[in-house]
N, C-alpha and C positions, 0 to 999 in steps of 0.2 A: 523489663530487662531480660528475664529468663525466656519469655515468649519470643523475643526478638532473636535471641541466640538459637533457640530451637528452630525457628523459621529459617535462619541462616543455614543451619545444618541441613534442613530439609531441601534447600535449593541445590544441594549436591546430588540429589536423586537423578536428574537427567544425565549427569556425568557417570554415576556409578551403575545405573540400571543396565548398561550395555555389557558390563563385566560378566555377570552370571550367564547371560545369553551366550556370549562367546566361549566362556570356559566350559559350561555344561554341554554345549553342542560339540566342542572338541572332545570332551570325555565320552559322549555317546558315540561319536565317530570312531574313536580308538577302541571302544568296547566292541563295536560291530566288526571292525577290521581285525581285531585280535582273535576272532573266531576262526580265521583262516590259519592254516598250519604255519605258513611262512611268516606270519605276523604275530605269533603268540608271544614273542619277546616283548611286545608293547603292553601286554596286559598288566604287568606290575605298576605301570604309570597311571592306569585308569583310576584306582581309588584315590591317588594323590590329587589328580585333576578334579575328580568329583567333589572331594572335600573342599578344595578351593572354591568350586562353584557353589557349594552349599553355604559357605561363609559369605561369599559375595551376594548370594540371594537374600540371606538374612539381613545383611547391611542395607541392601536395596529396599527391603520391606520396611526397615526402620526409618530410613530417610524418606521413603514414600509416604509413610504415615505422618511424619512431621510436616511434610509439604502439604498434605491434605488438610492440616489444621487451619490453613489460611482460607479455607472454604471458597476456593476459586473455581471449583469444578462441579459439573453435574453430579448430584449425589448418587443416582442410580448407577451411572456408568462408572463413577469412581469406586463404588462399593464392589462391583463386579471385578474391576481391575485389581483392587486390593486383595480380594479373596483368591483370585487366580494366582496372584503373585505369592501369596502365602502357600497356596497349593504347590507351586513350583518348588519353593524352599523345602516343604515337608516331603514331597515325593522324591526329590533329589537326595534328601537325607536318607530315606528308606533305601534308595538305590545304592547309596554309598555303603550302608550297613550290609546289604545283600552281597555286594562285591567283596567286602571284607570278610563276610561270614556266609559262604555259599549254603550253609544249612538253614538259613533263615526261611520261615514258612511262607514265601511268596515268590512268584515267577519273575525272574530277572528281565526276560524279554518284554513281558507285558508292562512292567514298571518303567523300562526304558522308553517304550512307546508312549506311555502316559506322560512322562516328563517332556518328551519332544512335543506332544500335542499341547500341553499346558503352556510351554514356552511360546508357541505360535499364537495361542489364544490371548495370553497376557500381553504379548507385544502388540497385537492388533488392537486390544482395548486401550493400551497406552497411546497408540497412534491416534485413535479416535478422540481421546481426551485432548490431545495437543493440537491436532490438525483438523478435527471435525469428523463426524461419524461417516461422511461420504468421501474421505480422503482417498480411498482405494478406487471407488467407482466414478468419481468426478471426471478424471481424464477420459474414461470410456464414454461418459455422457457427452463430452465435447466431440468425440470422434463419431459416435453412432447416434447421438440424440438429435432432436429436431434443431436445437440451437447449436449448430456445428460451425458457425462462423467464429474462428478463434480470436479475431481481433476486436470484436464488439464487446465492450465492457458492460455497458448499460443499454437496455433496449431504448430505441427512439420512441417518442410519443407522437401519435398521429395528430393530436390537437392538444397542445399543452394547456390552453385556457380551460378546457373541459376536464383536465386531469385532476385527480385528488392530490392536494398539496403534500400530505404526509406519505401516502402510499406510493405515489408515482414520482415524486420529486425528492423528498427527504429520505425515505426508507432505503432506496437503492444506494444512496451515498453511505449510509450507516452500514448497510449490508456488505458492501465491498471494502469498507475501511475499518469497521469496528467490531463486527460480529465474531471475528476470529478469536478475540480475547474476551468479548462481552456478549456471547450468544448462549444458545441452549446447552452446549457442552462444556463451556468454560466461562467463569465469571470473575475475572481479575478485579480485586478490590471490592468483591461482593456486588459488582455492578453488572446488570443484565440490560442490554439495549434492544433486543429483538422483540420485546413486549412493551407496548406503549405505557402501561401502568407502571411497570418496573423501571422503564426509562425515566419517567418523571419522578419516581421515588428516589432514584440515585443509588449510590453505593455506600461503603463504610465511611467515606469522608463527607457524606451528605449529598444534597441535590447537585446535579450537574447542569440543570437548565432552570433559569429564572425567567419565567414568562414575561415577555416585553422588554427584557434587559439582556441582550446578547453580551454586552461588555462585562456583565457581572456573572455570566454563566461559565462555570468551570470548564465545560466542554470546549467552548470557544477559546477561552484563555489558553488551554493546553494545546489546541490546534495551532495557535499563533506563536507559541514559543519557538525559539530556534530548534532545529531538528536535533542538534547535539545536546540539548538540555535534557537532563534525566527525567524531567516531568512532562516533556513533550509527548503528545499522543497523536497518531499511533507511533510506536517505537521506530527509530530511524531505519531499522532493518526491514520494516514492513512497508508496503505500498502507501504512499502519501496522497491525501486528497488534493485536488487542484485548487487554485485560488478561486475559481468560479464555484466550485462545490462548497468551499468555506463560506463564500459570500451568500450562497443560497441558504445555508444553515443559519447564518446570522439573520437573514431576512425572515425566515420562518419563525425564529425565536422572537424577533422584534415585533412580529405581527401576532404574538400570543401563543405560539407553539400549539396550535389546535390540531385535531386529528380527523375532523370530518368535513373540512371545507374544500371547495374547489379553488383552483388557481384564480379563476376569473372573479371570485368574490373577495379577493384580498388586494389591498393597495400594492402597486408595483412601481417603484421608482424606475427611471429610464434604464439605468444600468441593469437592474434585475430583470426588466422586460427583455433586454437583449440576451441575458443568460438563459432565461426561460425559453426563448425562441430557439436558442441553440440546441435545446433538448429534443427538438424535432428532427435533428440530424443525428445519425448514428455516430457514437463516439468511437473512433477508431484509434487503436494504439499502433503507431507506425513501427515497422520492424527495422527501420533504418538505424544505423549505429548512432550512438550518442555524440559522435564527433568529438570525442576526447582525444587530444593529441597523444601519440605514442611516445614522444620524447619526454625526458625528465626535466622538471623545472624546480628551482629552489623554492623553499618555503617563503610565503609572503610575510611582510612585516606584521608581527603579532600585535603591536601597539595600535597600528592603523585599523586592523580588524576589530580590536576591542572597542575603539572609539565608534566605529560604525555600528556595532551591536548595541552599544549604550544609547545610540540615537534611535534604535528600533529597526535598523536595516538588517535583514537576514543575510548572513554570509556563511557559506558552508561548502565543504569539499564536494566535488561531483562524484567521487568514487574513493574507495579505500586505497591506501598505499600510494596516493599521488597528491600533488599540491595544487591541482587545477581547481578554480573556485567559481561559484555562482553567487551573484549578488541580486537580492530581491527587495524592492521598495514597497512590499505589500502593506506595511504599517506606517511608512513615512512618505507622505505625498509631497512634502515641501523640498524641492531640489534646489537648494541655494548654493552660493559660492563655497561655503564651508563644507558642504557635503561633496561637491564636485572635486575638491582638491584631494580627496582620499582615493578616488578612482585611479588616477595615473600612478599613484604609489603602489598599486597592486596590479598594474596593467600586464605584467609578465604572466601572472597566474589567472587573470580574469578571462573566462571564455563564455560565460552565460551572464547576461544582464537583463533584468526585468524591471522596467520603469513605467509600466502601464498605469493609467489613471493618476499620474503625477502632474505637477505643474511645470515640467521641463519645457524650456523655450528653445527657439532656434539658435539663439546665441550660446546656450549651454551645450548644444550639439557639437561645438568645436572640441570640447573636452572628450566627448564620446569618440570622435574621430581619431583620438590619440591611442585608443585601446586596440592596438593592432592585432591582438590574438583573439578577438571576439569571434565566436561561432554563432551565437544565439542572441538576438536583440529584440526585446518586446517594448514597443512604444504605443500600444493601443490606447485610444481615448485620451490623447494628449493634444496640445495645440501645435504640433510640429507641421511645418509647411515645406514647400519645395526648397526653401533656403536652408532649412535644417538638414534635409536629405543631402544637400551638396557637401556637407561636412563629413559624411560617412562613406564617400566614394573610396576612401583609402583603406577600408576594412576588407582586405583581399581574402581573408579567411572566412568571411561571413557566409553561413549556411541558411540561417532562418531569420526572417525579418517580419515582424508583425506591426502593421500600420493601420489597423482597423480603427475607424472612428477619428482619423486625423484629417488634415486639410490638404493633403498632397494631391497633385494632379498628375496626368500622364507625363507631362514635361519633366516633372521632378523625378519620377520613377525611371525615366529613360537615362538619367544620370548614372544609374547603377548597372548599366549593361556590361561593364567590364568586370563585374564580380562573377568570375567563372565558376565558383563553388556554390553559388546561391541556388538552393533547391526548393525552398518553401517561402512564398511571398503572400502575405495576407493583406488584402486591399479593400475589403468591402466597407461600406459606409464612408467612402472617401469622396473626393471631388473628381473622380475619374468618370467620364461619361460613358454610357453604354456602347456607343460606336467605337470607342478606343480600345475595348478589350481584345479584339482580334489583333490589333497592332501591337499591343503589349505582349501577347503570347508569341507573336512572331519575333519580337525583339528578345524574348527570354525563352528560347525553345527547350532548354533543359530544366526550366524552373516550373514548379507547380504553383500556379497563381490561383488563389482562392478569392472569388468575387462575392461569396456569400449568397444570400437569398434562398436559403434552404426551406423547402416545403415538402413534407412527406405526403404523397397523395393518398386519399382515402380509398381503400379497397372495397369491393362489393361486400366482402365478408365482414367489414367493419361496421356495416349499417344494417340495422334490423328494421324492416318495413312492417308496420302493424296496420292491417286492413280491417275496417269496420265490417263486421258480419251483417249481411242484410237480413232483415226480419220480414217474414211474409205473413 
C-alpha cells in the first residue's frame, strides 16, 4: 500500500520537473538584466525567484527519486539524470545564498553560469530517458542521413522467403511499436524487448510470450484489447501496430517464437503468405488527411457500443474531442443479423468500417449501403461479389475501398464510377482480368487503383558472386 502511494506521488515528477526550469531561468535572466543601471530595480526580486526555484528543484528531485523506484529506466542514464538534478538544486541554493549574502566566498557569475549549464544537461538527460538517447539527432538523420525517405516506416525486403523471421520480420514491428517504452533507455514494468533473451524472460508480471500459444501470450492479449482499455498496449496516444503486423506476431509465436530461422523454413498459411509477400513492398504512410468530417455530430448510443464491444468488436473514436467512430471486426469474424442491426444505430457517427476476413455476404451488404457517412471500407478476403458491390453505390462520401481477395469483376467495379471522392481502390487478387486494368483506370481517373503484384528487383549490390580460385 505504501509503495503504491509513493509511486503515485512519483508520477507527478513529469508535471513538476518543468517548474524549477522555468523559475530558475527567470531568476538568472533577471539577475543578468539587473546589472544594467536602468534595471537595478529588479534585483530585489531575484532572491525571491531563486528561492522558489530551489524549493521547486528539491520537490522535483524527491518526486523523481520516487518515480525511479519503479525501475523502469536505464540505470546508468537514470543515475546521471538524478545526480545532475541534485546538482541543480544544490548549486541554485548556493546562488540564492550568494545573492542574499554578497560576502559569501564564491563568485556569483560563475555560479550562475554553472546553474544554467546544469539545467540544460539535466533537461537533456531527462529527454533521453523519456524519448530515447537519439531524440535530438534523429530528425537530423532523417534529413541528412542515407535513409531520408520520410514516408518509409519499415525497409522493404528484397526476398522475404530468404529473410530471417525474427530479425527481418518481427523485430522491425517491435522496434517501431514497443521499444519506446521497453527498450534500452526505458523498461516499463521491468520489461525489455530489444534483447531476445530479456524479451522471452518477460517483465515484473511474468512472461509475455508463450511459445506455440499466441492466444495465451500476454503481448498478443494486450495488443487485441480495445485501444481505450487501460491495459491495451501500446498506449492509445502511441502509434498502433496494424492488423497485418499483429497477425505476423501471432504467426511467429504460434510457430515457436524462434530467433534463428528463415521465413522459408516455417509453415505459412495462405493469409500469412500474403502478408509476408507484402513486406517486399515499401510501407508508405500516406500524407493524405484522415478524411474526418469537420462538422460536429452527436455522441453515439452508448448501449449499442457496449454490446458491440462485449461481442469482441473494436469500436473507438477516430480523434479526440469528436464523436466520429471506427468499427473493426478484427476478433469477430461472424457477421450475422444480430451484429448487422447495430451498425445502422450508429450510422451518423460511423465513418471507418473494417470487415476484412469476415464471412460477410452479398445480402448483408444492403446494411452497409445504409451507412451514408462511411469514408473508409475494408472488405478484403471476403466472399463479396458484384452483387454486393451494387449495394454500396449510395456511399457518396467513400474515399477508401479495399476489395483485395474478393470475387468482384470489372463489371461490378464500374458500378462505382459515380463515387466522386473515391481516391484509393485496392483490387488485387480479384476476378479482374489483366486487359481490363487500363479500362478501369480510364473510368476512375482521380482514383489510385492498386492492382498488387509487387516485386522488389534484386540489385547488383544485393548479390555476392564467389568465384573459385584456379590452382596451377
